[in-house]
N, C-alpha and C positions, 0 to 999 in steps of 0.2 A: 503494499499500500504506499503510495506517495502522497505528499501534501503540497498542494499548490496555493500560491498566495494570489488572492484576488483583490485587486484594488478598486474601490468604490467611491466616486467623486460625489462629495456632499456640498458643493459649492455652486452658486449661480454664476453665470458669466457676466462680467463687467463690460459694457459697451457704451459708446457715446450716446448720450441722451437718456441713459437709463435712469428711471426714478425709483430709488429704494424706499425713501422714506417721505411721505407727504410733507411738502413745505421745505424740504432740503433741496439744493440745486442738484442737477444731474451732472455727471462728469463730462468734462469737454476733452477729447481725446484727438490728438492731431499730430502732425509732423513738426518737430523742431528742425530737423534737417531731413529733407526728402531724399529718396535714392537719386532722383535727377540732379539735385543740388549737390550731392556728395560727390558726383563724378569728377568734379574740378579738383577735387583734394587727393584723388587716388589715381593709381596707374589705370590705362584702359581696361575695360571689363571688370573693374573692381568698384563696387558701390555698396553703401550701407544707408539703413534708416535709423535715425534717432528719434524716438517718439517723445511726445509731451502729453502730460495728463494733468488736469486740473480738477480736483474733486474734494468733497469733504470726507472726512474719515469714515463716517456712517454710510458706506457704500457697498452695495453687493452683500455676500456673507462676511461678516466681520466679527471680531473679537473686542470685548470690553475688558480692560484691565481695572484695577481699583482706582487709578487715577481719573478714570472717566467720571466717577462719582464723588470721589474724596481728594482734596487737594494734596493731602499727605500720603495718599495711597501709592502703591508701585505704579510706575509708568510701563509703557511696553518694552522699554530697554532693561528694565529691572526684573522682568518675569523670569523664573527659572525655565529652562527647557523642559525640565522634568514635569513642569505644570502644564505643558502644552502638547507634548509629543509623547507617542508610545505609550498612551493611556489605555488601560483596560476600559472597554465600554459596555455600557448596558442601555437598552432602549426601552423607554417607558411609553407604552401604547396608549394614548390619549385621544385618538381620532374617533373613537366611539364615545366618548364622554359627552353626556348631556349638557348643552350649554357651553359658553366660552371658557368659564373658570375651570381650571386644572386643579382639584382639590386633593388633599392628603390621601384620600382613598385610592387614588391611582398609584400611589407608592407603596401600598401594602405589600409586604413580602419580598421586596426587591432590596438586595444588598448593594448599596451605593458608595460604601466607603473606599476611598482611594480611587474611584472610578469617574470616567467621563460619562455623565448621565445625559443622554439624548432624548428629548421629549418630542415624540412623533405625534403630529397633530394632522397632518395631511394638508395643512394650509398652504403649502408651497404650490399646490395644484393652482392657485389664484395669482401666482407671480406674473408680473407685468400686466394686471388687470386692476381696474378701479376696486373690485371686490377685496383685494389683498389688504387695502387700507382700512376697512370697516368691519367691526364685529369679530376681530381675530381672537383666536385662543390665547390664553395667558396663564401664568402660574400664581396661585393666590399667595398671600403673605404666609398663611401657615404652611403651605407646601414648600416655599422657599425656606422657611425655618427648620423644617424636618430635614431637608437636604443638607442644610448647613450642619444641624446638630448631629446627623449621621455621617458626616465626613466626606461629602462628595468632593472631588478634585476639580471638576469642571461641570458646567451646566450648559447645555445647548438647546436650542428649540428651532423647528422649521416654521416659524410664525413671524408676524410682523414685528412683534415686540414681546418680550417676556413678561412684561407688565401689562396691566390694563391701562391703557392710555388716558382714560378717564380719571384715574387715580393719580393725581399730580405729586403724591408724596413717593411714587415708584418703589413700592416696598420690596419687590423682588430683586431690584437691582440694588437697593440700599442693604438689604440682609446679605446677598451673596457676596457682592464686592466689598462690603464691610468686613467680611470673614475672609478676604483675600481669595475668593473663588471666581475665576474668570468665567465670562458669559459669551457664548457664541450664538448670535441671532441670524435669522434668514437662511438656515440650513435647507437642504433638499435631499430627496432620495433616501430618506431614512427608512422607507418601505423596503429597501433592498438589502437591509442589514438583519441579522439574526437578533434574538432578544438579548443574547450576551455572547461572549467569546471572540470578540474582535478587538482590534487596536485602533485608537483614534488620534488624529493629528490635525492641529490647527494652530500653525506658527505665523505670526505676523512679522513684519519687518521690525528691526530693532531701532526703534525711534525714541529719542529722549524727549520729555515733556509732552508727551502724546498719550492719549488714554485708549484710543480705539483705532483700528486699521483693518482693512480686508485681509482675509485668510484664504488659502486654498485648502479647505478642510477636506479630509478623506479618511477612510477607514480601510484596514487590511483584514480580510477575512480568509482563515485557512479553510481550504476545500480539499476533501480527501478523494483519491481516485485510486482505483485498483490496476496494477500492470496486467496485461494478458500473458498467458502462457505461450512458450514458444513451441514450434512444430518439431517433432523429431521422435525417434525410437529411444526408449531408456531401457537399460539392462534391469533384469528383475531385481537386482541388489538395490536399485533405487525406487522400486515400486511404492515401499512404505512411504518413502520421503515424498514422492509425488501425490500420493493419496492425502497425506497430511497438508501438503501445500494447497491441493485443490480444495479441500475442506475449508482451510483458512481463507481461501480466495472467496468462496461462496459466502462465508459469514461477513467478509469485508465489503461485499458489493453493496452498493447503495440502492435506494428504492427504484431507481430506473432499470435495475437489473434483478428485480424480485423473482422473475419467472426463469432465471438461469439454473440449469441443473447439469450435472456431470454424469455421464455414463461411461463405464470402463469396458473395453473389449480385449480380451485376452488373445493375443495372436499366436499362432502355432510356429511361426518362422523364428529363426535364430539370428542373433547379431553376429557381427564378424568374428568375434571372439569365440563363438560356437555356443555361448550361454543363451538361454530362453529370453525373449525381450517381451516387454509389456507394451502393449499398443493402447493408447488412451484417446478417446474421442470425446470432444467437448463441444456442446451445442447450446445455442440460445433459441429461445421460442420465436424470436424476431427473425424475419426473412433476412437473408444474406449474411447470416452470423458466421463467425470464423469456426473452423474445425481443427481439431489437434490429432493427428493420426501418428 
């Protein structure tokens, strides 16, 4: 059995004119030095583009450091990488929660200590629409306090704001950032993650005296796969080993291969050494499946 790492992008794409937060300006993305202009500076056939972007920090999928809320809190340059990268992650499924408020009941039975807690609301489906700005899901004050008390390392959400924007005291921001817990807002694709058993990354640039900046948030999920058996005749001395290998292979096959079965056919032929050989035939129920003989 082999383990393959699958990378899952959890970030929205930033583009010219994108509105992330109502009332904040969209980014302006253009050339500082175009490819055409650069040709006069380099040898024939050599050209470059140097881009220029003007934007507020709260653009796209972004991370809030404590400095975003508190003047004495850590800014982006002071955050430890261990608080942003290679974090064990868990997903809290709140997309079926009645109403926009995500209450403490959604957290029952979930171990969040030392983990990146990602709250899946499904609100990212409204990204780049007017619906995204109104009636969004949010974390209640009590839920934010529970996550803090239980030792969450980072909290993220795929919604417009982790707080109810009608509550001007911003309790979720205040509680989490006051405890030194970074917040990631405007995540996406959380439905592609398992409930647990993945690594989460959300690292912003290292800017001094800055509290918020876009991140390329992503997760790494380990997917298991089973290697196929090779074709060939095996001496009888290896028959037991093959039988054990075949049995282990069946146990390790995932749900896509539930109908796999192994049949053994004893051949009367002899190997080149003169010893009897075992001929193994392996079939799948699906058409076009491989055989081992």
